[in-house]
C-alpha positions as CSV (number, residue, x, y, z in Angstrom):
1,M,0.0,0.0,0.0
2,R,1.4,3.4,-1.0
3,I,1.2,6.0,1.8
4,P,2.2,9.7,1.8
5,Y,5.8,10.6,2.8
6,P,6.5,12.1,5.3
7,G,3.7,11.7,7.8
8,G,2.0,8.8,6.0
9,D,-0.2,6.3,7.7
10,V,-2.4,3.3,6.8
11,P,-6.1,3.4,7.7
12,A,-6.5,2.9,11.4
13,G,-8.7,-0.3,10.9
14,I,-5.8,-2.2,9.3
15,G,-2.9,-1.2,11.6
16,V,-0.4,-3.5,13.1
17,C,1.8,-3.4,16.2
18,T,4.3,-0.9,14.7
19,D,1.4,1.4,13.8
20,V,0.6,1.8,17.5
21,V,4.2,3.0,18.1
22,I,4.3,5.2,15.0
23,R,1.0,6.9,15.9
24,A,1.9,7.3,19.6
25,Y,5.2,9.1,18.7
26,R,3.4,11.4,16.1
27,T,0.6,12.2,18.6
28,A,2.6,12.6,21.8
29,A,5.9,13.9,20.6
30,G,5.5,15.1,17.0
31,I,8.1,12.5,16.0
32,D,7.7,11.0,12.5
33,L,9.3,7.6,12.6
34,Q,8.5,7.1,9.0
35,K,10.8,10.0,8.0
36,L,13.5,9.2,10.6
37,V,13.8,5.5,9.8
38,H,13.7,6.3,6.0
39,E,16.4,8.9,6.3
40,D,18.6,6.6,8.4
41,M,18.2,3.8,6.0
42,K,19.2,6.1,3.1
43,K,22.4,6.9,5.0
44,D,23.3,3.3,5.8
45,F,21.0,0.8,4.2
46,G,23.6,-2.0,4.9
47,A,23.0,-1.6,8.7
48,Y,19.4,-2.8,8.4
49,P,18.1,-6.4,8.2
50,K,17.7,-7.9,4.7
51,N,14.7,-10.0,5.6
52,W,12.5,-8.7,2.8
53,G,14.8,-8.8,-0.2
54,R,14.9,-5.0,-0.6
55,R,17.8,-3.3,-2.4
56,S,16.9,0.1,-1.3
57,P,14.7,1.9,1.4
58,D,11.0,2.0,0.9
59,P,9.2,4.8,2.9
60,N,5.9,3.0,2.5
61,I,6.8,0.0,4.7
62,D,10.3,0.2,6.3
63,H,9.2,2.0,9.4
64,R,6.4,-0.6,9.9
65,R,8.8,-3.6,10.4
66,V,9.8,-4.4,14.0
67,P,13.4,-5.4,13.0
68,N,13.9,-2.1,11.3
69,L,12.6,-0.1,14.3
70,R,15.0,-2.2,16.6
71,T,17.9,-1.3,14.3
72,F,16.9,2.4,14.2
73,F,16.5,2.7,18.0
74,T,19.8,1.0,18.6
75,R,21.6,3.2,16.0
76,A,20.0,6.3,17.7
77,G,21.4,5.3,21.1
78,A,18.1,4.5,22.6
79,S,18.8,0.8,23.5
80,L,18.5,-0.1,27.2
81,P,19.1,-3.4,29.0
82,V,16.5,-6.1,28.9
83,T,15.7,-7.0,32.5
84,K,13.1,-9.0,34.5
85,R,12.3,-6.0,36.7
86,A,9.1,-4.2,35.8
87,A,10.4,-1.1,37.6
88,D,13.1,-0.7,34.8
89,Y,10.4,-0.1,32.2
90,L,9.1,3.5,32.2
91,P,6.0,4.9,30.6
92,G,6.9,5.7,27.0
93,D,9.6,3.0,26.7
94,L,9.3,0.6,23.8
95,V,9.6,-3.2,24.1
96,T,10.1,-5.8,21.4
97,W,9.5,-9.5,21.6
98,D,10.1,-12.7,19.7
99,L,6.7,-14.5,19.5
100,G,8.3,-17.6,17.9
101,S,8.2,-18.9,14.4
102,G,9.9,-15.8,13.1
103,L,7.3,-13.4,14.4
104,T,8.3,-10.2,16.0
105,H,6.2,-7.7,18.1
106,I,6.5,-4.2,19.6
107,G,4.6,-2.3,22.2
108,V,4.7,0.9,24.3
109,V,4.9,0.8,28.1
110,V,2.2,2.8,29.9
111,D,1.4,3.3,33.6
112,G,2.0,0.4,35.9
113,G,4.1,-1.5,33.4
114,L,1.1,-2.2,31.2
115,I,1.7,-2.4,27.4
116,V,-0.3,-0.7,24.6
117,H,0.1,-3.0,21.5
118,N,-1.8,-4.5,18.7
119,I,-1.5,-8.2,18.2
120,G,-4.2,-8.7,15.7
121,R,-7.2,-7.5,17.7
122,G,-6.7,-3.8,17.5
123,P,-4.9,-1.6,20.0
124,K,-5.1,-3.0,23.5
125,R,-3.7,-2.0,27.0
126,E,-2.6,-5.3,28.6
127,D,-0.3,-6.8,31.2
128,V,2.0,-8.6,28.7
129,L,5.5,-7.1,29.5
130,F,6.9,-10.5,30.3
131,E,4.5,-12.6,28.3
132,W,6.9,-13.4,25.4
133,T,10.7,-13.5,24.9
134,M,11.8,-10.0,25.1
135,T,14.4,-8.9,22.5
136,G,14.7,-5.2,23.1
137,H,14.1,-2.3,25.4
138,Y,14.3,1.3,24.0
139,R,13.8,4.8,25.2
140,Y,13.5,7.3,22.3
141,P,14.6,9.9,22.2
142,P,17.2,8.9,24.6
143,R,16.9,10.7,28.0
């Protein structure tokens, strides 16, 4: 699906987990992850995963892939330790998981360590911080 650039979005009714993050950053902080990820990929495409057979950045989809967001946040200095202590995860932090079978997931930490995410049933606020194998913890912009 082609979406405008910058500031593009898919219709809310068909969003995925990354769209929750993208919309939260645009709404709460005026941060356009579509633009930031695309610009970073143009600078160093080789630093990003090659899971999709792409030979160049695509502003329609790159920011909507969890492995690309993980790479961007790491390159931006926003990576934090993954721990088993809920107190280490502050509101606004991002968490990524491995769901198994090659599936990845991302969500936003909110009050009380709850997560806002979309795992196929639309955006939900749930107690799933330690539900799956955690692969990343990020705070962007770094504080």
